[in-house]
N, C-alpha and C positions, 0 to 999 in steps of 0.2 A: 681206150679210156678217154672220155671227153673231159678236157681240162677247163678250168674256169676262165672266163674272158680276161680277167686281170693278168693272166700269164702272158697275154699278148702285149702287155705294156713293157716287157723286157726285150730289148733288141740287142742281143749279143752277137749278131751275125757278122758285123764288120770286123771286130777283133778276132772272132773265132776263125774266120776265113784267113786272116793274116797268120795266125799261129798254126793253122793247119798246114800252111806253106812251110812253116819252120820245123815241123815235126820230123822231117827227114834229115835235118842238119846234124853233122857229127860234132863240130866244134864251134858253135856260134859265139859271137861276141854279144853278150846279152846286156843291153842297156835299156831293158823294158821293165824290170821288176821294181814295184813300188814298195819296197821294204828295205830296212837297213841290212848291210852285208856283214854285220857283226852279231855275235850271240848275246843273249841276256847276260848281264854282268854276274860274276860269281857270287857277289854278296846278295844279290836278289834271288839267285837259285838256292843258296843256302837258307835264306829266309823262308822260301817256299817249302823246302825239305823239312825244316824244323816245324813249320806249321802242320805238315802232313803227319809227322811223328807225334805231335801233340794232340792229334785228333781233330784239327780244325777243318774237317772234311764235310760237315753237314751244311744244310741250308743256313744262310744268314737271314737277318731281317730283310724284307723285300727291298727296302731303300738302301741297304748296305750296312756295313759295320758302323755303329755310331761313332767310334773313335776315328775311323777313316773319314767319315763325313765331316767331322769337326776339323780334322787335319787339313782337308781341302778348303774348308771355309777359312782357316787360318792362312793358308797359302795365298788366297786372294786378298785377305785383309792386309797381309804383309806387303802386298803390291799397291796398297791404297785403293783397292777395288773390292770393298766388302760385298758379299752376296747374302741373300736372304735365306736360301736353303740349297741343299745339294742332294742328288740321288746318284748312287753308284750303278752303272749300267754295264751290260755285256758288250763292251767295246763302244767306240763312238758310232759305229754303224747301228748298233742296237739302240743307242741313245737317239739317233736321228729318227729311226723308225717310230719309236715311242713318242717322240715330240710331234711328229706329223700326225700320228693317230690321235693324240690329245688335243690338237689345235685345229686341224683342217677338216672341213666338211666337203661333200661333193659340190663342185662348182666354184670353190675357192681357188684363188690363184696364188702362186708362189713366185716371187721375183728371184731369178738366178743370174748373177753376173756370168757372162759367157767369155771364156771357157769355164767349165765347172767340173766338180767331182761327179762321176757318173750316177751315184745314188740320188743326188739332188733332183735329177730329172725323173728317174724311174719310180722312186718311192711315193711321191705325191699322187701319181697316177693310179697306184694300187687303191687309193682311198677315193678316187674320183675327182681329185683336185687337178689343177692344170699348171704346169710351169710356164712362165713367161720370161724372156731372155733379155738381159741388159748387156748391151754391147760394150766391151772393154778394149777391143782392138784399136790400134796395133801394139800398144805398150802395156795393156792389161791394167790400166788405172780406172778407178771409179770416178764417174763424172755425173754432175747433177743433171745435165741435159739428157744423158742416156737413161738415167733413172726416170725422168719425166716422160721420156718417149715410150718407155715400157709399161709404165703404171696404168692400171685401170681401176675403177671403183671396186672390182671384185678381188683385188689383191689384198691378202691378209698378212702375208709374211714376206720378209726379205732375208735372204741368206747371204752371209759374207764368210769367205774362207780365206784367212790370211794367217801365215804364209799359205800360198795357194797351190793346189794340185789341179791342173798340170803346169802352170806357168812359172811357179816359184815367186810370183809377185808378193811383196809385203806392202799392205796398205799403210799409208802415212797417217799421222795424227790428223792432218788437214782433211784427208779423204774421209776418215772415220767420223770426224765431227760433222762433215757435210752429210754423210749417210744418216747419222743420228738425228740431225735436224730434219732431213727429208722424212724419215720414218715417223718422227713426232708429228709433223704437219699432216701426214696421211693416215695416222693412227695404225701404223704397221707394227706387228711383232717382228723383232730382229733376232735372228739366230746366227751366232758367230761360232764357226767351227775352227778351233785353234789347236788342232791335233799336232801341227808342225811347229808349235811355238818355240820349242827348244832348238830348232834349226833356223836361226836368223843370224845372218853373217855380218850385217852392217849396223849392229846395235839391236837392242831388244825390240821385238815386234809389239807394237801397241795393241791393246785389246779394245774392241768396240764397246765392251762392258764399262769402260772408263767414261764414256761420253753419252751413252744412250739411257733412256728412261728405265730404271730398274724394274718398274712394273710391267714392261713389255720387252724385256731383254733376256735371252737365253744364251749361255756360253757353254760350249761343249769342248771337252778335251779328254786326254787319256794317256796311257803308257805304252801303246802299241809301237809308236815310232821311236821315241827317244831312248827307251831301254829295250827295244826290240821284242816286246812282249806281244807280238802280233797274234800268236795262237792262244794267249792266255785270256783274251777278251775282257779287258778292264778299261772302262771309260767312266766319265762322270758328266752330269748335267747340273748347271746352276741356274737358278731363276726364282721367281716369286713362290711363296709357300703354297698357294693354291694350285699352281702349275705343277710343282714337284709332287704334291699329294695326288693329283690326277695321274701323273706319270707313274707313280708307285702303284696305284690301283691297276693300271693297265699292265705293268710289269708282273704283278701278282698272277695275272691270267695268261701270261705269255712266257717270258724268260724266267719267271719266278724270282731269281736273284742273280747277281753277277757271281762268277765262280769264287767260292769261298777261299781257296788257297791263293788265288791271284790277289784277292783283297788283302789277305794277311801279309803277302809279300810286297804290297804296294808301299808300305811305310819305308822299307829299305830302298825301293825304286824312287820314291819321291826325294830321298836324300842323296841320290847318286849325282855326282859332279859331271855335268855334260860338257865342260869347257874344252877338254881334249878332243872329244868327238866333234864338237862344233868347229874347232880350228881345222881338223882334218877334212871335214866335209866342205868347209869354206875354201880350202885349197883345191879340192876337186871341182868345186863350182868355178873357180878361176881357170882351171885347166880347160874345162869344156867350153866355157863362155869365150875365153880368149882364142881357143882353137877354132871355134865356129866362126868367130868374127874375122880371124885371119884368113879363113877359107872363103870368105865373101858371103856367108849366110846372113840373112836378115834375121836378127835375134835380139830380144830384150834381155838384159842382164837380170837374172833371178836374185832376189834379196834373201830368199829363204827356201824351206823345204829341200828336197833333193831332186828337183826336176827343172828342165829347161825346155822351152817350147818354140823351136825355130820355125821359120816359114819354109815350106818346101820350094826349092828353086824352080820347079816346073809348075807350081801353083796347085798341084793335086797331091795332097798328103797321102791318100790311100795308095795311089799308083807309085809314089816315091817310096813308101814303106815296103810295098811288094818287091820293088827292085832292090832295096836294101837287104831284105831277107834273102834274096837270091845271091847276094854277096856275103851272106852269113852274119849280117848285122841285125839284131832284134831291137826294134824300136816300135812305138805305137802310133797309129794314125791319129791325128788331131780330131778327126770326126767322131771318135769315141767320146771326146770330152767337149764337143762344141757343135753348134749348128753350122759351122763352116768346115770345109774340107781342104784347108789351105796350109795347115801346119802339121807337125809331128812332135811327139813327146819323147824326150830322152830322160832316163833316170841316171843320175851320176852317183848313185849308191853302189859303186863298183870301184875296183882298184884303179890306181893311176895307169897301170899297164893296160888294163882293158879300155880305159877312156882314150888312151893314145891309139890303141888299135882301132877303136871306133872312129876316131877322127881321121885316121888314114883312109878308112872305107868311105867316110863322108866326103873326104877330099876327092876320091875317085868319082863319087856320085855327082858332086858339084861340077866337075869337069865334064862328065857325061851329059848332064842336063843344061850345061851352059848355053844360054841363048834359046833354050827350049820353052 
């Protein structure tokens, strides 16, 4: 069967080769998984079960349950960040895909701070658009000079992901104000992916939506990470009414609507208190960061999400990860998330015991590669 050319835009070979190596391991220390290590809270499960029993199993309106859309509008209004309109999407990944379809034409360019979530690079290429990369190394901060260096007149959109996957960086208010000013000067649409907003350990993560022009601002978030509803596919998009209407039209001919039961259970999920989880994951962040620093790794302290992005001591992230897997440690090469091959990603969404086991192996690797 001859596949469409767009299939060639997905390059999964790097990570696939790494995990092919891992398939024979009997008891790996897995610090690669990008999802919470706890289950959906019982109150959310019960809400979903009740919705099923009440027959809330049919299609909803394409844009989502009106009461849920209003609830999310209120959520942002309570933060002092009113939004014009909201659409409920099939996860933040579905929201991203629809946003790209609604906004990008062939030949348009999308600015991506590097490192980046893998979909930001792949999905625009499906449409014939082109990613351009904004350097944030070595500390993963947003800088005006890097934005200027990456910008071309073909750039239409700038994506910000804070807290960030894979680095865990949380953009400061100063950075976001600078980004908003830059986007305003260049006439860019800004898309802020805030799916990890509840995992911010040194104070609340500010939203780009507080500082940028509402007429050109999209904010995406959802419930996959904070209440572990990864398989329930529930996200949302906020933005101008004309954009949300276009998004709904495209959703009608693609996803149809977000899962009805997940929408019904979202009210309980939005009420869930994340403070205990946040404190627990903050302690895990400290364990892995302090451990890596004590071992002599070059590493930036993550302010949020549940990832850390150290530099490989041999300067070759892919080779380093391959050796780690031989020692039964599963981590992800930074090349999956970056135009560089110098780093690797660790997920600290794992137990303290597993984190300490991983640090022991990373200590062995650091000694092995010392001076290499």
